[in-house]
PQR file of N, CA, C, O and H, with PARSE charges and radii, in Angstrom:
ATOM      1  N   UNK A   1       0.770  -1.067  -0.225 -0.4000 1.5000
ATOM      2  CA  UNK A   1       0.024   0.257  -0.054 -0.0000 2.0000
ATOM      3  C   UNK A   1       0.851   1.358  -0.111  0.5500 1.7000
ATOM      4  O   UNK A   1       1.770   1.319   0.708 -0.5500 1.4000
ATOM      5  N   UNK A   2       0.809   2.344  -0.836 -0.4000 1.5000
ATOM      6  CA  UNK A   2       1.438   3.395  -0.858 -0.0000 2.0000
ATOM      7  C   UNK A   2       0.753   4.421   0.067  0.5500 1.7000
ATOM      8  O   UNK A   2      -0.450   4.494   0.317 -0.5500 1.4000
ATOM      9  H   UNK A   2       0.063   2.376  -1.501  0.4000 1.0000
ATOM     10  N   UNK A   3       1.757   5.203   0.529 -0.4000 1.5000
ATOM     11  CA  UNK A   3       1.168   6.207   1.346 -0.0000 2.0000
ATOM     12  C   UNK A   3       0.611   7.257   0.886  0.5500 1.7000
ATOM     13  O   UNK A   3       0.895   7.688  -0.232 -0.5500 1.4000
ATOM     14  H   UNK A   3       2.734   5.144   0.326  0.4000 1.0000
ATOM     15  N   UNK A   4      -0.269   7.831   1.680 -0.4000 1.5000
ATOM     16  CA  UNK A   4      -1.156   9.031   1.138 -0.0000 2.0000
ATOM     17  C   UNK A   4      -0.105  10.345   0.908  0.5500 1.7000
ATOM     18  O   UNK A   4       0.873  10.614   1.606 -0.5500 1.4000
ATOM     19  H   UNK A   4      -0.500   7.481   2.588  0.4000 1.0000
ATOM     20  N   UNK A   5      -0.515  10.953  -0.071 -0.4000 1.5000
ATOM     21  CA  UNK A   5       0.403  12.339  -0.295 -0.0000 2.0000
ATOM     22  C   UNK A   5      -0.485  13.397  -0.321  0.5500 1.7000
ATOM     23  O   UNK A   5      -1.095  13.558  -1.378 -0.5500 1.4000
ATOM     24  H   UNK A   5      -1.309  10.734  -0.638  0.4000 1.0000
ATOM     25  N   UNK A   6      -0.754  14.339   0.811 -0.4000 1.5000
ATOM     26  CA  UNK A   6      -1.383  15.209   0.905 -0.0000 2.0000
ATOM     27  C   UNK A   6      -1.199  16.246  -0.149  0.5500 1.7000
ATOM     28  O   UNK A   6      -2.224  16.713  -0.646 -0.5500 1.4000
ATOM     29  H   UNK A   6      -0.258  14.208   1.670  0.4000 1.0000
ATOM     30  N   UNK A   7      -0.069  16.662  -0.548 -0.4000 1.5000
ATOM     31  CA  UNK A   7       0.423  17.798  -1.342 -0.0000 2.0000
ATOM     32  C   UNK A   7      -0.191  17.548  -2.760  0.5500 1.7000
ATOM     33  O   UNK A   7      -0.308  18.469  -3.567 -0.5500 1.4000
ATOM     34  H   UNK A   7       0.763  16.282  -0.144  0.4000 1.0000
ATOM     35  N   UNK A   8      -0.593  16.217  -3.041 -0.4000 1.5000
ATOM     36  CA  UNK A   8      -1.632  16.094  -4.242 -0.0000 2.0000
ATOM     37  C   UNK A   8      -3.206  15.659  -4.102  0.5500 1.7000
ATOM     38  O   UNK A   8      -3.929  15.065  -4.902 -0.5500 1.4000
ATOM     39  H   UNK A   8      -0.498  15.468  -2.385  0.4000 1.0000
ATOM     40  N   UNK A   9      -3.442  16.121  -2.923 -0.4000 1.5000
ATOM     41  CA  UNK A   9      -4.810  16.039  -2.441 -0.0000 2.0000
ATOM     42  C   UNK A   9      -5.449  14.733  -2.468  0.5500 1.7000
ATOM     43  O   UNK A   9      -6.640  14.645  -2.770 -0.5500 1.4000
ATOM     44  H   UNK A   9      -2.854  16.604  -2.273  0.4000 1.0000
ATOM     45  N   UNK A  10      -4.641  13.551  -2.132 -0.4000 1.5000
ATOM     46  CA  UNK A  10      -5.119  11.983  -2.194 -0.0000 2.0000
ATOM     47  C   UNK A  10      -5.728  11.913  -1.012  0.5500 1.7000
ATOM     48  O   UNK A  10      -5.404  12.615  -0.054 -0.5500 1.4000
ATOM     49  H   UNK A  10      -3.674  13.622  -1.887  0.4000 1.0000
ATOM     50  N   UNK A  11      -6.839  10.887  -0.999 -0.4000 1.5000
ATOM     51  CA  UNK A  11      -7.475  10.906   0.055 -0.0000 2.0000
ATOM     52  C   UNK A  11      -7.507   9.063   0.327  0.5500 1.7000
ATOM     53  O   UNK A  11      -7.682   8.178  -0.510 -0.5500 1.4000
ATOM     54  H   UNK A  11      -7.102  10.317  -1.777  0.4000 1.0000
ATOM     55  N   UNK A  12      -7.299   8.967   1.615 -0.4000 1.5000
ATOM     56  CA  UNK A  12      -7.434   7.406   2.039 -0.0000 2.0000
ATOM     57  C   UNK A  12      -8.791   7.136   2.503  0.5500 1.7000
ATOM     58  O   UNK A  12      -9.132   7.521   3.622 -0.5500 1.4000
ATOM     59  H   UNK A  12      -7.157   9.686   2.296  0.4000 1.0000
ATOM     60  N   UNK A  13      -9.673   6.447   1.663 -0.4000 1.5000
ATOM     61  CA  UNK A  13     -11.028   5.928   2.057 -0.0000 2.0000
ATOM     62  C   UNK A  13     -10.995   4.641   2.843  0.5500 1.7000
ATOM     63  O   UNK A  13     -10.467   3.583   2.502 -0.5500 1.4000
ATOM     64  H   UNK A  13      -9.396   6.135   0.754  0.4000 1.0000
ATOM     65  N   UNK A  14     -11.719   4.942   4.071 -0.4000 1.5000
ATOM     66  CA  UNK A  14     -11.598   3.919   4.826 -0.0000 2.0000
ATOM     67  C   UNK A  14     -12.350   2.405   4.496  0.5500 1.7000
ATOM     68  O   UNK A  14     -12.262   1.417   5.225 -0.5500 1.4000
ATOM     69  H   UNK A  14     -12.148   5.801   4.348  0.4000 1.0000
ATOM     70  N   UNK A  15     -13.006   2.476   3.382 -0.4000 1.5000
ATOM     71  CA  UNK A  15     -13.990   1.689   3.212 -0.0000 2.0000
ATOM     72  C   UNK A  15     -13.873   1.268   1.648  0.5500 1.7000
ATOM     73  O   UNK A  15     -14.003   2.197   0.851 -0.5500 1.4000
ATOM     74  H   UNK A  15     -13.077   3.279   2.790  0.4000 1.0000
ATOM     75  N   UNK A  16     -13.655   0.054   1.154 -0.4000 1.5000
ATOM     76  CA  UNK A  16     -13.945  -0.165  -0.326 -0.0000 2.0000
ATOM     77  C   UNK A  16     -15.055  -1.053  -0.517  0.5500 1.7000
ATOM     78  O   UNK A  16     -15.373  -1.861   0.356 -0.5500 1.4000
ATOM     79  H   UNK A  16     -13.549  -0.701   1.801  0.4000 1.0000
ATOM     80  N   UNK A  17     -15.727  -0.941  -1.726 -0.4000 1.5000
ATOM     81  CA  UNK A  17     -16.763  -1.656  -1.849 -0.0000 2.0000
ATOM     82  C   UNK A  17     -16.682  -2.549  -3.172  0.5500 1.7000
ATOM     83  O   UNK A  17     -16.256  -1.973  -4.174 -0.5500 1.4000
ATOM     84  H   UNK A  17     -15.468  -0.285  -2.436  0.4000 1.0000
ATOM     85  N   UNK A  18     -17.081  -4.035  -3.297 -0.4000 1.5000
ATOM     86  CA  UNK A  18     -16.611  -4.663  -4.383 -0.0000 2.0000
ATOM     87  C   UNK A  18     -17.651  -4.666  -5.352  0.5500 1.7000
ATOM     88  O   UNK A  18     -17.463  -5.243  -6.423 -0.5500 1.4000
ATOM     89  H   UNK A  18     -17.426  -4.503  -2.483  0.4000 1.0000
ATOM     90  N   UNK A  19     -18.663  -4.126  -5.121 -0.4000 1.5000
ATOM     91  CA  UNK A  19     -19.782  -3.694  -6.182 -0.0000 2.0000
ATOM     92  C   UNK A  19     -20.304  -2.313  -6.278  0.5500 1.7000
ATOM     93  O   UNK A  19     -20.887  -1.839  -5.302 -0.5500 1.4000
ATOM     94  H   UNK A  19     -18.815  -3.657  -4.251  0.4000 1.0000
ATOM     95  N   UNK A  20     -20.135  -1.544  -7.483 -0.4000 1.5000
ATOM     96  CA  UNK A  20     -20.296  -0.198  -7.455 -0.0000 2.0000
ATOM     97  C   UNK A  20     -21.697   0.023  -7.359  0.5500 1.7000
ATOM     98  O   UNK A  20     -22.522  -0.871  -7.545 -0.5500 1.4000
ATOM     99  H   UNK A  20     -19.662  -1.929  -8.276  0.4000 1.0000
ATOM    100  N   UNK A  21     -22.002   1.296  -7.048 -0.4000 1.5000
ATOM    101  CA  UNK A  21     -23.308   1.838  -6.692 -0.0000 2.0000
ATOM    102  C   UNK A  21     -23.985   1.683  -8.252  0.5500 1.7000
ATOM    103  O   UNK A  21     -23.248   1.958  -9.198 -0.5500 1.4000
ATOM    104  H   UNK A  21     -21.331   2.022  -6.897  0.4000 1.0000
ATOM    105  N   UNK A  22     -25.186   1.308  -8.486 -0.4000 1.5000
ATOM    106  CA  UNK A  22     -25.886   1.349  -9.796 -0.0000 2.0000
ATOM    107  C   UNK A  22     -25.726   2.934 -10.573  0.5500 1.7000
ATOM    108  O   UNK A  22     -26.020   3.117 -11.754 -0.5500 1.4000
ATOM    109  H   UNK A  22     -25.785   1.084  -7.717  0.4000 1.0000
ATOM    110  N   UNK A  23     -25.317   3.773  -9.851 -0.4000 1.5000
ATOM    111  CA  UNK A  23     -25.515   4.963 -10.404 -0.0000 2.0000
ATOM    112  C   UNK A  23     -24.141   5.319 -11.242  0.5500 1.7000
ATOM    113  O   UNK A  23     -24.186   5.995 -12.271 -0.5500 1.4000
ATOM    114  H   UNK A  23     -25.078   3.624  -8.892  0.4000 1.0000
ATOM    115  N   UNK A  24     -22.926   4.800 -10.702 -0.4000 1.5000
ATOM    116  CA  UNK A  24     -21.840   4.832 -11.535 -0.0000 2.0000
ATOM    117  C   UNK A  24     -21.918   3.969 -12.460  0.5500 1.7000
ATOM    118  O   UNK A  24     -21.681   4.557 -13.515 -0.5500 1.4000
ATOM    119  H   UNK A  24     -22.889   4.252  -9.866  0.4000 1.0000
ATOM    120  N   UNK A  25     -22.143   2.775 -12.660 -0.4000 1.5000
ATOM    121  CA  UNK A  25     -21.878   2.147 -14.151 -0.0000 2.0000
ATOM    122  C   UNK A  25     -22.790   2.679 -15.081  0.5500 1.7000
ATOM    123  O   UNK A  25     -22.442   2.619 -16.260 -0.5500 1.4000
ATOM    124  H   UNK A  25     -22.336   2.297 -11.803  0.4000 1.0000
ATOM    125  N   UNK A  26     -23.966   3.227 -14.795 -0.4000 1.5000
ATOM    126  CA  UNK A  26     -25.078   3.844 -15.528 -0.0000 2.0000
ATOM    127  C   UNK A  26     -24.262   5.069 -16.031  0.5500 1.7000
ATOM    128  O   UNK A  26     -23.971   5.157 -17.224 -0.5500 1.4000
ATOM    129  H   UNK A  26     -24.248   3.275 -13.836  0.4000 1.0000
ATOM    130  N   UNK A  27     -23.892   6.020 -15.123 -0.4000 1.5000
ATOM    131  CA  UNK A  27     -23.091   7.077 -15.871 -0.0000 2.0000
ATOM    132  C   UNK A  27     -22.064   6.783 -16.846  0.5500 1.7000
ATOM    133  O   UNK A  27     -21.977   7.369 -17.925 -0.5500 1.4000
ATOM    134  H   UNK A  27     -24.128   5.948 -14.154  0.4000 1.0000
ATOM    135  N   UNK A  28     -21.215   5.783 -16.414 -0.4000 1.5000
ATOM    136  CA  UNK A  28     -19.970   5.193 -17.594 -0.0000 2.0000
ATOM    137  C   UNK A  28     -20.693   4.779 -18.580  0.5500 1.7000
ATOM    138  O   UNK A  28     -20.123   4.984 -19.651 -0.5500 1.4000
ATOM    139  H   UNK A  28     -21.285   5.307 -15.537  0.4000 1.0000
ATOM    140  N   UNK A  29     -21.818   4.228 -18.693 -0.4000 1.5000
ATOM    141  CA  UNK A  29     -22.367   3.449 -19.875 -0.0000 2.0000
ATOM    142  C   UNK A  29     -23.041   4.787 -20.749  0.5500 1.7000
ATOM    143  O   UNK A  29     -23.039   4.598 -21.965 -0.5500 1.4000
ATOM    144  H   UNK A  29     -22.282   4.062 -17.822  0.4000 1.0000
ATOM    145  N   UNK A  30     -23.429   5.682 -20.443 -0.4000 1.5000
ATOM    146  CA  UNK A  30     -24.389   6.829 -20.876 -0.0000 2.0000
ATOM    147  C   UNK A  30     -23.355   8.031 -21.389  0.5500 1.7000
ATOM    148  O   UNK A  30     -23.626   8.883 -22.235 -0.5500 1.4000
ATOM    149  H   UNK A  30     -23.431   5.836 -19.455  0.4000 1.0000
ATOM    150  N   UNK A  31     -22.329   7.909 -20.795 -0.4000 1.5000
ATOM    151  CA  UNK A  31     -21.259   9.176 -21.237 -0.0000 2.0000
ATOM    152  C   UNK A  31     -20.765   8.653 -22.376  0.5500 1.7000
ATOM    153  O   UNK A  31     -20.341   7.506 -22.514 -0.5500 1.4000
ATOM    154  H   UNK A  31     -22.109   7.217 -20.109  0.4000 1.0000
ATOM    155  N   UNK A  32     -20.849   9.893 -23.568 -0.4000 1.5000
ATOM    156  CA  UNK A  32     -20.404   9.738 -24.977 -0.0000 2.0000
ATOM    157  C   UNK A  32     -18.800  10.136 -25.081  0.5500 1.7000
ATOM    158  O   UNK A  32     -18.011   9.737 -25.938 -0.5500 1.4000
ATOM    159  H   UNK A  32     -21.193  10.825 -23.455  0.4000 1.0000
ATOM    160  N   UNK A  33     -18.511  11.101 -23.886 -0.4000 1.5000
ATOM    161  CA  UNK A  33     -16.904  11.297 -23.802 -0.0000 2.0000
ATOM    162  C   UNK A  33     -16.737  11.684 -22.543  0.5500 1.7000
ATOM    163  O   UNK A  33     -17.690  11.802 -21.772 -0.5500 1.4000
ATOM    164  H   UNK A  33     -19.152  11.424 -23.190  0.4000 1.0000
ATOM    165  N   UNK A  34     -15.211  11.976 -22.135 -0.4000 1.5000
ATOM    166  CA  UNK A  34     -15.248  12.359 -20.734 -0.0000 2.0000
ATOM    167  C   UNK A  34     -15.472  13.704 -20.125  0.5500 1.7000
ATOM    168  O   UNK A  34     -15.340  13.868 -18.912 -0.5500 1.4000
ATOM    169  H   UNK A  34     -14.437  11.880 -22.761  0.4000 1.0000
ATOM    170  N   UNK A  35     -15.851  14.795 -21.042 -0.4000 1.5000
ATOM    171  CA  UNK A  35     -16.393  16.128 -20.425 -0.0000 2.0000
ATOM    172  C   UNK A  35     -17.838  15.935 -20.108  0.5500 1.7000
ATOM    173  O   UNK A  35     -18.440  16.629 -19.289 -0.5500 1.4000
ATOM    174  H   UNK A  35     -15.958  14.662 -22.027  0.4000 1.0000
ATOM    175  N   UNK A  36     -18.450  14.811 -20.897 -0.4000 1.5000
ATOM    176  CA  UNK A  36     -19.729  14.741 -20.585 -0.0000 2.0000
ATOM    177  C   UNK A  36     -19.708  13.918 -19.118  0.5500 1.7000
ATOM    178  O   UNK A  36     -20.362  14.299 -18.147 -0.5500 1.4000
ATOM    179  H   UNK A  36     -17.961  14.246 -21.562  0.4000 1.0000
ATOM    180  N   UNK A  37     -18.924  12.833 -19.120 -0.4000 1.5000
ATOM    181  CA  UNK A  37     -18.853  12.240 -17.801 -0.0000 2.0000
ATOM    182  C   UNK A  37     -18.342  13.055 -16.565  0.5500 1.7000
ATOM    183  O   UNK A  37     -18.678  12.887 -15.393 -0.5500 1.4000
ATOM    184  H   UNK A  37     -18.393  12.524 -19.909  0.4000 1.0000
ATOM    185  N   UNK A  38     -17.604  13.824 -16.988 -0.4000 1.5000
ATOM    186  CA  UNK A  38     -16.854  14.690 -15.571 -0.0000 2.0000
ATOM    187  C   UNK A  38     -18.467  15.577 -15.207  0.5500 1.7000
ATOM    188  O   UNK A  38     -18.733  15.740 -14.016 -0.5500 1.4000
ATOM    189  H   UNK A  38     -17.331  13.961 -17.940  0.4000 1.0000
ATOM    190  N   UNK A  39     -19.260  15.999 -16.054 -0.4000 1.5000
ATOM    191  CA  UNK A  39     -20.509  16.720 -15.415 -0.0000 2.0000
ATOM    192  C   UNK A  39     -21.384  15.849 -14.866  0.5500 1.7000
ATOM    193  O   UNK A  39     -21.912  16.187 -13.808 -0.5500 1.4000
ATOM    194  H   UNK A  39     -19.043  15.866 -17.021  0.4000 1.0000
ATOM    195  N   UNK A  40     -21.750  14.447 -15.507 -0.4000 1.5000
ATOM    196  CA  UNK A  40     -22.846  13.664 -15.171 -0.0000 2.0000
ATOM    197  C   UNK A  40     -22.466  12.710 -14.174  0.5500 1.7000
ATOM    198  O   UNK A  40     -23.398  12.194 -13.557 -0.5500 1.4000
ATOM    199  H   UNK A  40     -21.320  14.172 -16.368  0.4000 1.0000
ATOM    200  N   UNK A  41     -21.026  12.282 -13.813 -0.4000 1.5000
ATOM    201  CA  UNK A  41     -20.835  11.517 -12.751 -0.0000 2.0000
ATOM    202  C   UNK A  41     -21.185  11.573 -11.194  0.5500 1.7000
ATOM    203  O   UNK A  41     -20.604  12.464 -10.574 -0.5500 1.4000
ATOM    204  H   UNK A  41     -20.269  12.702 -14.314  0.4000 1.0000
ATOM    205  N   UNK A  42     -21.808  10.981 -10.677 -0.4000 1.5000
ATOM    206  CA  UNK A  42     -22.409  11.509  -9.287 -0.0000 2.0000
ATOM    207  C   UNK A  42     -21.348  11.776  -8.324  0.5500 1.7000
ATOM    208  O   UNK A  42     -20.346  11.061  -8.333 -0.5500 1.4000
ATOM    209  H   UNK A  42     -22.279  10.257 -11.181  0.4000 1.0000
ATOM    210  N   UNK A  43     -21.475  12.787  -7.452 -0.4000 1.5000
ATOM    211  CA  UNK A  43     -20.642  13.068  -6.430 -0.0000 2.0000
ATOM    212  C   UNK A  43     -20.913  12.794  -5.341  0.5500 1.7000
ATOM    213  O   UNK A  43     -20.057  12.796  -4.456 -0.5500 1.4000
ATOM    214  H   UNK A  43     -22.289  13.368  -7.446  0.4000 1.0000
ATOM    215  N   UNK A  44     -22.188  12.486  -5.121 -0.4000 1.5000
ATOM    216  CA  UNK A  44     -22.631  11.699  -3.857 -0.0000 2.0000
ATOM    217  C   UNK A  44     -23.533  10.500  -4.070  0.5500 1.7000
ATOM    218  O   UNK A  44     -24.327  10.469  -5.010 -0.5500 1.4000
ATOM    219  H   UNK A  44     -22.884  12.485  -5.840  0.4000 1.0000
ATOM    220  N   UNK A  45     -23.436   9.735  -3.393 -0.4000 1.5000
ATOM    221  CA  UNK A  45     -24.411   8.517  -3.740 -0.0000 2.0000
ATOM    222  C   UNK A  45     -25.255   8.136  -2.563  0.5500 1.7000
ATOM    223  O   UNK A  45     -26.065   7.213  -2.658 -0.5500 1.4000
ATOM    224  H   UNK A  45     -22.790   9.760  -2.630  0.4000 1.0000
TER
END
């Protein structure tokens, strides 16, 4: 495991999920390009 580097605004999340929230794959499949994905990817679940 690599150490967190605050100078790069890295975050060490305490929980990892083995299955993504359904909104995440839906946004990935619906996005025609990266700019659209950044606008529509959920920021909160």
